[in-house]
PDB file of N, CA, C and O in Angstrom, chain B, residues numbered from 101:
ATOM      1  N   MET B 101      19.314-110.142 149.889  1.00  0.00           N
ATOM      2  CA  MET B 101      19.800-109.390 148.749  1.00  0.00           C
ATOM      3  C   MET B 101      19.458-110.157 147.474  1.00  0.00           C
ATOM      4  O   MET B 101      19.801-111.331 147.331  1.00  0.00           O
ATOM      5  N   LYS B 102      18.792-109.493 146.570  1.00  0.00           N
ATOM      6  CA  LYS B 102      18.402-110.137 145.321  1.00  0.00           C
ATOM      7  C   LYS B 102      19.561-110.129 144.332  1.00  0.00           C
ATOM      8  O   LYS B 102      20.455-109.285 144.387  1.00  0.00           O
ATOM      9  N   LYS B 103      19.509-111.097 143.430  1.00  0.00           N
ATOM     10  CA  LYS B 103      20.529-111.203 142.382  1.00  0.00           C
ATOM     11  C   LYS B 103      20.017-110.538 141.115  1.00  0.00           C
ATOM     12  O   LYS B 103      18.824-110.597 140.817  1.00  0.00           O
ATOM     13  N   ASP B 104      20.914-109.908 140.372  1.00  0.00           N
ATOM     14  CA  ASP B 104      20.578-109.407 139.044  1.00  0.00           C
ATOM     15  C   ASP B 104      20.485-110.625 138.129  1.00  0.00           C
ATOM     16  O   ASP B 104      21.482-111.305 137.887  1.00  0.00           O
ATOM     17  N   VAL B 105      19.289-110.894 137.627  1.00  0.00           N
ATOM     18  CA  VAL B 105      19.035-112.128 136.881  1.00  0.00           C
ATOM     19  C   VAL B 105      19.904-112.212 135.631  1.00  0.00           C
ATOM     20  O   VAL B 105      20.523-113.246 135.377  1.00  0.00           O
ATOM     21  N   LYS B 106      19.957-111.136 134.848  1.00  0.00           N
ATOM     22  CA  LYS B 106      20.743-111.178 133.606  1.00  0.00           C
ATOM     23  C   LYS B 106      22.243-111.238 133.883  1.00  0.00           C
ATOM     24  O   LYS B 106      22.974-111.928 133.172  1.00  0.00           O
ATOM     25  N   ALA B 107      22.704-110.531 134.895  1.00  0.00           N
ATOM     26  CA  ALA B 107      24.135-110.582 135.223  1.00  0.00           C
ATOM     27  C   ALA B 107      24.535-111.986 135.657  1.00  0.00           C
ATOM     28  O   ALA B 107      25.607-112.468 135.292  1.00  0.00           O
ATOM     29  N   THR B 108      23.681-112.640 136.430  1.00  0.00           N
ATOM     30  CA  THR B 108      23.962-114.014 136.852  1.00  0.00           C
ATOM     31  C   THR B 108      23.986-114.945 135.649  1.00  0.00           C
ATOM     32  O   THR B 108      24.856-115.809 135.541  1.00  0.00           O
ATOM     33  N   ALA B 109      23.023-114.766 134.742  1.00  0.00           N
ATOM     34  CA  ALA B 109      22.977-115.590 133.531  1.00  0.00           C
ATOM     35  C   ALA B 109      24.224-115.375 132.680  1.00  0.00           C
ATOM     36  O   ALA B 109      24.817-116.337 132.192  1.00  0.00           O
ATOM     37  N   HIS B 110      24.621-114.120 132.501  1.00  0.00           N
ATOM     38  CA  HIS B 110      25.823-113.824 131.714  1.00  0.00           C
ATOM     39  C   HIS B 110      27.069-114.435 132.353  1.00  0.00           C
ATOM     40  O   HIS B 110      27.911-115.007 131.660  1.00  0.00           O
ATOM     41  N   ALA B 111      27.182-114.310 133.676  1.00  0.00           N
ATOM     42  CA  ALA B 111      28.354-114.848 134.377  1.00  0.00           C
ATOM     43  C   ALA B 111      28.449-116.358 134.208  1.00  0.00           C
ATOM     44  O   ALA B 111      29.530-116.886 133.949  1.00  0.00           O
ATOM     45  N   LEU B 112      27.332-117.051 134.351  1.00  0.00           N
ATOM     46  CA  LEU B 112      27.359-118.504 134.207  1.00  0.00           C
ATOM     47  C   LEU B 112      27.647-118.906 132.763  1.00  0.00           C
ATOM     48  O   LEU B 112      28.326-119.905 132.526  1.00  0.00           O
ATOM     49  N   ALA B 113      27.139-118.141 131.796  1.00  0.00           N
ATOM     50  CA  ALA B 113      27.422-118.439 130.391  1.00  0.00           C
ATOM     51  C   ALA B 113      28.909-118.273 130.083  1.00  0.00           C
ATOM     52  O   ALA B 113      29.492-119.096 129.378  1.00  0.00           O
ATOM     53  N   VAL B 114      29.524-117.215 130.607  1.00  0.00           N
ATOM     54  CA  VAL B 114      30.959-116.997 130.381  1.00  0.00           C
ATOM     55  C   VAL B 114      31.774-118.128 130.998  1.00  0.00           C
ATOM     56  O   VAL B 114      32.684-118.660 130.362  1.00  0.00           O
ATOM     57  N   LEU B 115      31.450-118.494 132.233  1.00  0.00           N
ATOM     58  CA  LEU B 115      32.183-119.586 132.880  1.00  0.00           C
ATOM     59  C   LEU B 115      31.946-120.912 132.169  1.00  0.00           C
ATOM     60  O   LEU B 115      32.886-121.681 131.969  1.00  0.00           O
ATOM     61  N   GLY B 116      30.709-121.189 131.788  1.00  0.00           N
ATOM     62  CA  GLY B 116      30.404-122.425 131.065  1.00  0.00           C
ATOM     63  C   GLY B 116      31.138-122.492 129.739  1.00  0.00           C
ATOM     64  O   GLY B 116      31.676-123.538 129.376  1.00  0.00           O
ATOM     65  N   GLY B 117      31.162-121.369 129.007  1.00  0.00           N
ATOM     66  CA  GLY B 117      31.888-121.325 127.742  1.00  0.00           C
ATOM     67  C   GLY B 117      33.380-121.539 127.932  1.00  0.00           C
ATOM     68  O   GLY B 117      34.021-122.231 127.141  1.00  0.00           O
ATOM     69  N   ALA B 118      33.933-120.943 128.985  1.00  0.00           N
ATOM     70  CA  ALA B 118      35.358-121.125 129.271  1.00  0.00           C
ATOM     71  C   ALA B 118      35.667-122.581 129.603  1.00  0.00           C
ATOM     72  O   ALA B 118      36.654-123.136 129.120  1.00  0.00           O
ATOM     73  N   TYR B 119      34.825-123.197 130.424  1.00  0.00           N
ATOM     74  CA  TYR B 119      35.019-124.616 130.741  1.00  0.00           C
ATOM     75  C   TYR B 119      34.932-125.474 129.486  1.00  0.00           C
ATOM     76  O   TYR B 119      35.701-126.422 129.323  1.00  0.00           O
ATOM     77  N   TYR B 120      33.998-125.144 128.600  1.00  0.00           N
ATOM     78  CA  TYR B 120      33.845-125.920 127.373  1.00  0.00           C
ATOM     79  C   TYR B 120      35.102-125.808 126.508  1.00  0.00           C
ATOM     80  O   TYR B 120      35.566-126.804 125.951  1.00  0.00           O
ATOM     81  N   ILE B 121      35.647-124.609 126.397  1.00  0.00           N
ATOM     82  CA  ILE B 121      36.859-124.408 125.593  1.00  0.00           C
ATOM     83  C   ILE B 121      38.034-125.178 126.198  1.00  0.00           C
ATOM     84  O   ILE B 121      38.787-125.824 125.469  1.00  0.00           O
ATOM     85  N   ILE B 122      38.197-125.117 127.510  1.00  0.00           N
ATOM     86  CA  ILE B 122      39.271-125.863 128.175  1.00  0.00           C
ATOM     87  C   ILE B 122      39.113-127.355 127.923  1.00  0.00           C
ATOM     88  O   ILE B 122      40.085-128.045 127.613  1.00  0.00           O
ATOM     89  N   CYS B 123      37.897-127.849 128.055  1.00  0.00           N
ATOM     90  CA  CYS B 123      37.620-129.268 127.835  1.00  0.00           C
ATOM     91  C   CYS B 123      37.905-129.655 126.380  1.00  0.00           C
ATOM     92  O   CYS B 123      38.467-130.719 126.120  1.00  0.00           O
ATOM     93  N   SER B 124      37.518-128.795 125.434  1.00  0.00           N
ATOM     94  CA  SER B 124      37.761-129.070 124.016  1.00  0.00           C
ATOM     95  C   SER B 124      39.253-129.145 123.712  1.00  0.00           C
ATOM     96  O   SER B 124      39.703-130.037 122.993  1.00  0.00           O
ATOM     97  N   PHE B 125      40.015-128.203 124.261  1.00  0.00           N
ATOM     98  CA  PHE B 125      41.460-128.235 124.047  1.00  0.00           C
ATOM     99  C   PHE B 125      42.080-129.492 124.644  1.00  0.00           C
ATOM    100  O   PHE B 125      42.983-130.085 124.054  1.00  0.00           O
ATOM    101  N   ALA B 126      41.595-129.895 125.807  1.00  0.00           N
ATOM    102  CA  ALA B 126      42.099-131.129 126.417  1.00  0.00           C
ATOM    103  C   ALA B 126      41.783-132.330 125.533  1.00  0.00           C
ATOM    104  O   ALA B 126      42.624-133.211 125.360  1.00  0.00           O
ATOM    105  N   ALA B 127      40.579-132.369 124.975  1.00  0.00           N
ATOM    106  CA  ALA B 127      40.198-133.486 124.099  1.00  0.00           C
ATOM    107  C   ALA B 127      41.068-133.525 122.849  1.00  0.00           C
ATOM    108  O   ALA B 127      41.400-134.603 122.355  1.00  0.00           O
ATOM    109  N   LEU B 128      41.439-132.356 122.337  1.00  0.00           N
ATOM    110  CA  LEU B 128      42.250-132.296 121.116  1.00  0.00           C
ATOM    111  C   LEU B 128      43.735-132.533 121.368  1.00  0.00           C
ATOM    112  O   LEU B 128      44.386-133.263 120.621  1.00  0.00           O
ATOM    113  N   PHE B 129      44.272-131.916 122.426  1.00  0.00           N
ATOM    114  CA  PHE B 129      45.722-131.897 122.605  1.00  0.00           C
ATOM    115  C   PHE B 129      46.247-132.770 123.751  1.00  0.00           C
ATOM    116  O   PHE B 129      47.436-133.086 123.793  1.00  0.00           O
ATOM    117  N   LEU B 130      45.381-133.154 124.663  1.00  0.00           N
ATOM    118  CA  LEU B 130      45.771-134.015 125.784  1.00  0.00           C
ATOM    119  C   LEU B 130      44.750-135.143 125.934  1.00  0.00           C
ATOM    120  O   LEU B 130      44.133-135.289 126.989  1.00  0.00           O
ATOM    121  N   PRO B 131      44.574-135.936 124.882  1.00  0.00           N
ATOM    122  CA  PRO B 131      43.482-136.919 124.895  1.00  0.00           C
ATOM    123  C   PRO B 131      43.570-137.946 126.024  1.00  0.00           C
ATOM    124  O   PRO B 131      42.538-138.359 126.553  1.00  0.00           O
ATOM    125  N   ASP B 132      44.770-138.364 126.404  1.00  0.00           N
ATOM    126  CA  ASP B 132      44.880-139.350 127.487  1.00  0.00           C
ATOM    127  C   ASP B 132      44.449-138.758 128.831  1.00  0.00           C
ATOM    128  O   ASP B 132      43.743-139.405 129.604  1.00  0.00           O
ATOM    129  N   LEU B 133      44.880-137.526 129.101  1.00  0.00           N
ATOM    130  CA  LEU B 133      44.459-136.847 130.325  1.00  0.00           C
ATOM    131  C   LEU B 133      42.947-136.627 130.311  1.00  0.00           C
ATOM    132  O   LEU B 133      42.264-136.877 131.303  1.00  0.00           O
ATOM    133  N   TYR B 134      42.440-136.159 129.183  1.00  0.00           N
ATOM    134  CA  TYR B 134      41.000-135.925 129.031  1.00  0.00           C
ATOM    135  C   TYR B 134      40.212-137.203 129.296  1.00  0.00           C
ATOM    136  O   TYR B 134      39.206-137.195 130.005  1.00  0.00           O
ATOM    137  N   LYS B 135      40.685-138.293 128.717  1.00  0.00           N
ATOM    138  CA  LYS B 135      39.990-139.572 128.877  1.00  0.00           C
ATOM    139  C   LYS B 135      40.024-140.041 130.329  1.00  0.00           C
ATOM    140  O   LYS B 135      39.014-140.513 130.850  1.00  0.00           O
ATOM    141  N   SER B 136      41.167-139.915 130.979  1.00  0.00           N
ATOM    142  CA  SER B 136      41.253-140.382 132.367  1.00  0.00           C
ATOM    143  C   SER B 136      40.349-139.557 133.284  1.00  0.00           C
ATOM    144  O   SER B 136      39.731-140.105 134.197  1.00  0.00           O
ATOM    145  N   ILE B 137      40.269-138.256 133.051  1.00  0.00           N
ATOM    146  CA  ILE B 137      39.370-137.421 133.855  1.00  0.00           C
ATOM    147  C   ILE B 137      37.915-137.781 133.569  1.00  0.00           C
ATOM    148  O   ILE B 137      37.118-137.943 134.493  1.00  0.00           O
ATOM    149  N   ALA B 138      37.573-137.906 132.293  1.00  0.00           N
ATOM    150  CA  ALA B 138      36.191-138.243 131.927  1.00  0.00           C
ATOM    151  C   ALA B 138      35.771-139.587 132.510  1.00  0.00           C
ATOM    152  O   ALA B 138      34.656-139.730 133.010  1.00  0.00           O
ATOM    153  N   LEU B 139      36.660-140.564 132.446  1.00  0.00           N
ATOM    154  CA  LEU B 139      36.332-141.881 133.002  1.00  0.00           C
ATOM    155  C   LEU B 139      36.184-141.822 134.517  1.00  0.00           C
ATOM    156  O   LEU B 139      35.356-142.532 135.089  1.00  0.00           O
ATOM    157  N   SER B 140      36.985-140.978 135.173  1.00  0.00           N
ATOM    158  CA  SER B 140      36.871-140.868 136.632  1.00  0.00           C
ATOM    159  C   SER B 140      35.559-140.207 137.045  1.00  0.00           C
ATOM    160  O   SER B 140      35.079-140.428 138.157  1.00  0.00           O
ATOM    161  N   TRP B 141      34.979-139.403 136.168  1.00  0.00           N
ATOM    162  CA  TRP B 141      33.709-138.740 136.463  1.00  0.00           C
ATOM    163  C   TRP B 141      32.507-139.603 136.087  1.00  0.00           C
ATOM    164  O   TRP B 141      31.371-139.244 136.394  1.00  0.00           O
ATOM    165  N   ALA B 142      32.742-140.725 135.434  1.00  0.00           N
ATOM    166  CA  ALA B 142      31.639-141.563 134.938  1.00  0.00           C
ATOM    167  C   ALA B 142      31.033-142.437 136.030  1.00  0.00           C
ATOM    168  O   ALA B 142      30.068-143.154 135.765  1.00  0.00           O
ATOM    169  N   HIS B 143      31.562-142.399 137.233  1.00  0.00           N
ATOM    170  CA  HIS B 143      31.004-143.106 138.394  1.00  0.00           C
ATOM    171  C   HIS B 143      30.791-144.592 138.144  1.00  0.00           C
ATOM    172  O   HIS B 143      29.718-145.132 138.415  1.00  0.00           O
ATOM    173  N   GLY B 144      31.806-145.233 137.634  1.00  0.00           N
ATOM    174  CA  GLY B 144      31.735-146.681 137.466  1.00  0.00           C
ATOM    175  C   GLY B 144      31.175-147.139 136.135  1.00  0.00           C
ATOM    176  O   GLY B 144      31.190-148.336 135.848  1.00  0.00           O
ATOM    177  N   MET B 145      30.684-146.229 135.317  1.00  0.00           N
ATOM    178  CA  MET B 145      30.165-146.600 134.008  1.00  0.00           C
ATOM    179  C   MET B 145      31.321-147.008 133.097  1.00  0.00           C
ATOM    180  O   MET B 145      32.390-146.399 133.144  1.00  0.00           O
ATOM    181  N   ASP B 146      31.119-148.016 132.285  1.00  0.00           N
ATOM    182  CA  ASP B 146      32.149-148.452 131.348  1.00  0.00           C
ATOM    183  C   ASP B 146      32.050-147.607 130.081  1.00  0.00           C
ATOM    184  O   ASP B 146      31.380-147.981 129.119  1.00  0.00           O
ATOM    185  N   ALA B 147      32.728-146.463 130.098  1.00  0.00           N
ATOM    186  CA  ALA B 147      32.669-145.538 128.970  1.00  0.00           C
ATOM    187  C   ALA B 147      33.524-146.004 127.796  1.00  0.00           C
ATOM    188  O   ALA B 147      33.423-145.444 126.704  1.00  0.00           O
ATOM    189  N   GLU B 148      34.352-147.004 127.997  1.00  0.00           N
ATOM    190  CA  GLU B 148      35.200-147.516 126.920  1.00  0.00           C
ATOM    191  C   GLU B 148      34.367-147.962 125.717  1.00  0.00           C
ATOM    192  O   GLU B 148      34.811-147.856 124.574  1.00  0.00           O
ATOM    193  N   LYS B 149      33.169-148.456 125.978  1.00  0.00           N
ATOM    194  CA  LYS B 149      32.321-148.971 124.899  1.00  0.00           C
ATOM    195  C   LYS B 149      31.794-147.871 123.987  1.00  0.00           C
ATOM    196  O   LYS B 149      31.453-148.137 122.835  1.00  0.00           O
ATOM    197  N   VAL B 150      31.724-146.649 124.482  1.00  0.00           N
ATOM    198  CA  VAL B 150      31.199-145.547 123.677  1.00  0.00           C
ATOM    199  C   VAL B 150      32.268-144.493 123.362  1.00  0.00           C
ATOM    200  O   VAL B 150      31.960-143.457 122.773  1.00  0.00           O
ATOM    201  N   TRP B 151      33.503-144.752 123.748  1.00  0.00           N
ATOM    202  CA  TRP B 151      34.574-143.767 123.571  1.00  0.00           C
ATOM    203  C   TRP B 151      34.940-143.636 122.099  1.00  0.00           C
ATOM    204  O   TRP B 151      35.081-144.639 121.399  1.00  0.00           O
ATOM    205  N   ARG B 152      35.095-142.400 121.627  1.00  0.00           N
ATOM    206  CA  ARG B 152      35.497-142.134 120.247  1.00  0.00           C
ATOM    207  C   ARG B 152      36.989-142.407 120.088  1.00  0.00           C
ATOM    208  O   ARG B 152      37.770-142.210 121.019  1.00  0.00           O
ATOM    209  N   GLN B 153      37.367-142.853 118.925  1.00  0.00           N
ATOM    210  CA  GLN B 153      38.787-143.088 118.643  1.00  0.00           C
ATOM    211  C   GLN B 153      39.496-141.811 118.203  1.00  0.00           C
ATOM    212  O   GLN B 153      40.724-141.731 118.252  1.00  0.00           O
ATOM    213  N   SER B 154      38.724-140.813 117.774  1.00  0.00           N
ATOM    214  CA  SER B 154      39.305-139.533 117.375  1.00  0.00           C
ATOM    215  C   SER B 154      38.420-138.413 117.920  1.00  0.00           C
ATOM    216  O   SER B 154      37.230-138.621 118.159  1.00  0.00           O
ATOM    217  N   PRO B 155      38.998-137.229 118.116  1.00  0.00           N
ATOM    218  CA  PRO B 155      38.190-136.127 118.638  1.00  0.00           C
ATOM    219  C   PRO B 155      37.143-135.691 117.610  1.00  0.00           C
ATOM    220  O   PRO B 155      37.312-135.936 116.416  1.00  0.00           O
ATOM    221  N   PRO B 156      36.070-135.050 118.060  1.00  0.00           N
ATOM    222  CA  PRO B 156      35.047-134.588 117.123  1.00  0.00           C
ATOM    223  C   PRO B 156      35.595-133.494 116.214  1.00  0.00           C
ATOM    224  O   PRO B 156      36.596-132.851 116.530  1.00  0.00           O
ATOM    225  N   ASP B 157      34.924-133.293 115.084  1.00  0.00           N
ATOM    226  CA  ASP B 157      35.370-132.255 114.151  1.00  0.00           C
ATOM    227  C   ASP B 157      35.039-130.867 114.720  1.00  0.00           C
ATOM    228  O   ASP B 157      34.300-130.736 115.695  1.00  0.00           O
ATOM    229  N   LEU B 158      35.604-129.844 114.085  1.00  0.00           N
ATOM    230  CA  LEU B 158      35.458-128.475 114.574  1.00  0.00           C
ATOM    231  C   LEU B 158      34.007-128.008 114.580  1.00  0.00           C
ATOM    232  O   LEU B 158      33.595-127.286 115.487  1.00  0.00           O
ATOM    233  N   GLY B 159      33.229-128.412 113.579  1.00  0.00           N
ATOM    234  CA  GLY B 159      31.817-128.024 113.527  1.00  0.00           C
ATOM    235  C   GLY B 159      31.033-128.567 114.706  1.00  0.00           C
ATOM    236  O   GLY B 159      30.203-127.868 115.287  1.00  0.00           O
ATOM    237  N   THR B 160      31.297-129.811 115.054  1.00  0.00           N
ATOM    238  CA  THR B 160      30.627-130.424 116.200  1.00  0.00           C
ATOM    239  C   THR B 160      31.027-129.714 117.486  1.00  0.00           C
ATOM    240  O   THR B 160      30.191-129.489 118.361  1.00  0.00           O
ATOM    241  N   MET B 161      32.300-129.363 117.599  1.00  0.00           N
ATOM    242  CA  MET B 161      32.758-128.659 118.799  1.00  0.00           C
ATOM    243  C   MET B 161      32.149-127.257 118.875  1.00  0.00           C
ATOM    244  O   MET B 161      31.796-126.794 119.960  1.00  0.00           O
ATOM    245  N   ALA B 162      32.024-126.583 117.736  1.00  0.00           N
ATOM    246  CA  ALA B 162      31.410-125.251 117.727  1.00  0.00           C
ATOM    247  C   ALA B 162      29.944-125.334 118.146  1.00  0.00           C
ATOM    248  O   ALA B 162      29.475-124.515 118.937  1.00  0.00           O
ATOM    249  N   LEU B 163      29.226-126.315 117.620  1.00  0.00           N
ATOM    250  CA  LEU B 163      27.829-126.501 118.009  1.00  0.00           C
ATOM    251  C   LEU B 163      27.728-126.817 119.498  1.00  0.00           C
ATOM    252  O   LEU B 163      26.845-126.303 120.185  1.00  0.00           O
ATOM    253  N   GLY B 164      28.619-127.652 119.992  1.00  0.00           N
ATOM    254  CA  GLY B 164      28.636-127.964 121.418  1.00  0.00           C
ATOM    255  C   GLY B 164      28.889-126.726 122.263  1.00  0.00           C
ATOM    256  O   GLY B 164      28.254-126.538 123.301  1.00  0.00           O
ATOM    257  N   PHE B 165      29.821-125.877 121.819  1.00  0.00           N
ATOM    258  CA  PHE B 165      30.120-124.638 122.541  1.00  0.00           C
ATOM    259  C   PHE B 165      28.887-123.741 122.612  1.00  0.00           C
ATOM    260  O   PHE B 165      28.546-123.219 123.673  1.00  0.00           O
ATOM    261  N   ILE B 166      28.229-123.570 121.475  1.00  0.00           N
ATOM    262  CA  ILE B 166      27.049-122.698 121.417  1.00  0.00           C
ATOM    263  C   ILE B 166      25.926-123.235 122.304  1.00  0.00           C
ATOM    264  O   ILE B 166      25.332-122.489 123.083  1.00  0.00           O
ATOM    265  N   THR B 167      25.642-124.523 122.181  1.00  0.00           N
ATOM    266  CA  THR B 167      24.533-125.086 122.957  1.00  0.00           C
ATOM    267  C   THR B 167      24.863-125.168 124.446  1.00  0.00           C
ATOM    268  O   THR B 167      23.988-124.939 125.281  1.00  0.00           O
ATOM    269  N   PHE B 168      26.112-125.493 124.793  1.00  0.00           N
ATOM    270  CA  PHE B 168      26.492-125.570 126.207  1.00  0.00           C
ATOM    271  C   PHE B 168      26.452-124.189 126.847  1.00  0.00           C
ATOM    272  O   PHE B 168      25.960-124.035 127.965  1.00  0.00           O
ATOM    273  N   THR B 169      26.968-123.181 126.140  1.00  0.00           N
ATOM    274  CA  THR B 169      26.957-121.821 126.659  1.00  0.00           C
ATOM    275  C   THR B 169      25.522-121.322 126.806  1.00  0.00           C
ATOM    276  O   THR B 169      25.186-120.659 127.787  1.00  0.00           O
ATOM    277  N   GLY B 170      24.680-121.643 125.827  1.00  0.00           N
ATOM    278  CA  GLY B 170      23.264-121.267 125.925  1.00  0.00           C
ATOM    279  C   GLY B 170      22.577-121.935 127.102  1.00  0.00           C
ATOM    280  O   GLY B 170      21.806-121.298 127.820  1.00  0.00           O
ATOM    281  N   ALA B 171      22.852-123.207 127.298  1.00  0.00           N
ATOM    282  CA  ALA B 171      22.263-123.927 128.433  1.00  0.00           C
ATOM    283  C   ALA B 171      22.757-123.344 129.757  1.00  0.00           C
ATOM    284  O   ALA B 171      21.998-123.261 130.722  1.00  0.00           O
ATOM    285  N   ALA B 172      24.021-122.944 129.802  1.00  0.00           N
ATOM    286  CA  ALA B 172      24.560-122.326 131.020  1.00  0.00           C
ATOM    287  C   ALA B 172      23.869-120.994 131.289  1.00  0.00           C
ATOM    288  O   ALA B 172      23.572-120.670 132.439  1.00  0.00           O
ATOM    289  N   TRP B 173      23.608-120.212 130.225  1.00  0.00           N
ATOM    290  CA  TRP B 173      22.921-118.928 130.390  1.00  0.00           C
ATOM    291  C   TRP B 173      21.517-119.145 130.946  1.00  0.00           C
ATOM    292  O   TRP B 173      21.112-118.474 131.895  1.00  0.00           O
ATOM    293  N   VAL B 174      20.779-120.078 130.358  1.00  0.00           N
ATOM    294  CA  VAL B 174      19.418-120.377 130.828  1.00  0.00           C
ATOM    295  C   VAL B 174      19.454-120.850 132.282  1.00  0.00           C
ATOM    296  O   VAL B 174      18.604-120.462 133.084  1.00  0.00           O
ATOM    297  N   THR B 175      20.430-121.682 132.617  1.00  0.00           N
ATOM    298  CA  THR B 175      20.562-122.167 133.992  1.00  0.00           C
ATOM    299  C   THR B 175      20.836-121.010 134.953  1.00  0.00           C
ATOM    300  O   THR B 175      20.236-120.942 136.026  1.00  0.00           O
ATOM    301  N   GLY B 176      21.731-120.105 134.578  1.00  0.00           N
ATOM    302  CA  GLY B 176      22.023-118.945 135.418  1.00  0.00           C
ATOM    303  C   GLY B 176      20.811-118.052 135.605  1.00  0.00           C
ATOM    304  O   GLY B 176      20.555-117.560 136.704  1.00  0.00           O
ATOM    305  N   TYR B 177      20.071-117.846 134.533  1.00  0.00           N
ATOM    306  CA  TYR B 177      18.860-117.027 134.602  1.00  0.00           C
ATOM    307  C   TYR B 177      17.840-117.674 135.532  1.00  0.00           C
ATOM    308  O   TYR B 177      17.280-117.020 136.411  1.00  0.00           O
ATOM    309  N   ALA B 178      17.608-118.973 135.324  1.00  0.00           N
ATOM    310  CA  ALA B 178      16.636-119.696 136.148  1.00  0.00           C
ATOM    311  C   ALA B 178      17.070-119.720 137.615  1.00  0.00           C
ATOM    312  O   ALA B 178      16.246-119.536 138.511  1.00  0.00           O
ATOM    313  N   PHE B 179      18.366-119.947 137.858  1.00  0.00           N
ATOM    314  CA  PHE B 179      18.873-119.956 139.232  1.00  0.00           C
ATOM    315  C   PHE B 179      18.593-118.623 139.917  1.00  0.00           C
ATOM    316  O   PHE B 179      18.066-118.593 141.029  1.00  0.00           O
ATOM    317  N   ALA B 180      18.948-117.513 139.252  1.00  0.00           N
ATOM    318  CA  ALA B 180      18.762-116.198 139.866  1.00  0.00           C
ATOM    319  C   ALA B 180      17.283-115.896 140.074  1.00  0.00           C
ATOM    320  O   ALA B 180      16.916-115.304 141.090  1.00  0.00           O
ATOM    321  N   TRP B 181      16.441-116.283 139.148  1.00  0.00           N
ATOM    322  CA  TRP B 181      15.004-116.049 139.282  1.00  0.00           C
ATOM    323  C   TRP B 181      14.444-116.816 140.478  1.00  0.00           C
ATOM    324  O   TRP B 181      13.713-116.258 141.296  1.00  0.00           O
ATOM    325  N   VAL B 182      14.794-118.099 140.571  1.00  0.00           N
ATOM    326  CA  VAL B 182      14.315-118.924 141.690  1.00  0.00           C
ATOM    327  C   VAL B 182      14.887-118.401 143.013  1.00  0.00           C
ATOM    328  O   VAL B 182      14.174-118.327 144.014  1.00  0.00           O
ATOM    329  N   TYR B 183      16.156-118.046 143.013  1.00  0.00           N
ATOM    330  CA  TYR B 183      16.787-117.487 144.215  1.00  0.00           C
ATOM    331  C   TYR B 183      16.033-116.238 144.674  1.00  0.00           C
ATOM    332  O   TYR B 183      15.698-116.107 145.851  1.00  0.00           O
ATOM    333  N   ASN B 184      15.771-115.330 143.746  1.00  0.00           N
ATOM    334  CA  ASN B 184      15.057-114.102 144.084  1.00  0.00           C
ATOM    335  C   ASN B 184      13.644-114.393 144.583  1.00  0.00           C
ATOM    336  O   ASN B 184      13.137-113.701 145.466  1.00  0.00           O
ATOM    337  N   TYR B 185      13.025-115.399 144.028  1.00  0.00           N
ATOM    338  CA  TYR B 185      11.690-115.798 144.482  1.00  0.00           C
ATOM    339  C   TYR B 185      11.731-116.187 145.958  1.00  0.00           C
ATOM    340  O   TYR B 185      10.901-115.743 146.752  1.00  0.00           O
ATOM    341  N   PHE B 186      12.704-117.019 146.311  1.00  0.00           N
ATOM    342  CA  PHE B 186      12.792-117.469 147.696  1.00  0.00           C
ATOM    343  C   PHE B 186      13.279-116.370 148.641  1.00  0.00           C
ATOM    344  O   PHE B 186      12.862-116.334 149.798  1.00  0.00           O
ATOM    345  N   VAL B 187      14.134-115.493 148.184  1.00  0.00           N
ATOM    346  CA  VAL B 187      14.576-114.370 149.016  1.00  0.00           C
ATOM    347  C   VAL B 187      13.383-113.464 149.325  1.00  0.00           C
ATOM    348  O   VAL B 187      13.285-112.916 150.423  1.00  0.00           O
ATOM    349  N   GLY B 188      12.490-113.308 148.369  1.00  0.00           N
ATOM    350  CA  GLY B 188      11.314-112.460 148.563  1.00  0.00           C
ATOM    351  C   GLY B 188      10.277-113.059 149.492  1.00  0.00           C
ATOM    352  O   GLY B 188       9.373-112.349 149.932  1.00  0.00           O
ATOM    353  N   LYS B 189      10.376-114.332 149.803  1.00  0.00           N
ATOM    354  CA  LYS B 189       9.398-115.005 150.669  1.00  0.00           C
ATOM    355  C   LYS B 189       9.706-114.842 152.151  1.00  0.00           C
ATOM    356  O   LYS B 189       8.960-115.354 152.986  1.00  0.00           O
ATOM    357  N   LYS B 190      10.782-114.145 152.502  1.00  0.00           N
ATOM    358  CA  LYS B 190      11.155-113.983 153.921  1.00  0.00           C
ATOM    359  C   LYS B 190      10.109-113.201 154.670  1.00  0.00           C
ATOM    360  O   LYS B 190      10.253-112.968 155.870  1.00  0.00           O
TER     361      LYS B 190
END
């Protein structure tokens, strides 16, 4: 069964955008929780050396939201295209 390429891209963009918003709110309102989760995902890297003392400004967060959501859309599109390519090779 082939995937609808645009629907897959849209779905991943919506989920990516939602994750970005949740992460942004955590960085703003629950910084200690955000930091502990981020450090646990760093796989042993000493992130303390590059950690910001204050959250980024709203403009930076908006740009991050736009670019992350766009990257998620492209990833969803590419995933569905590659998936359909391999499904067609049966």
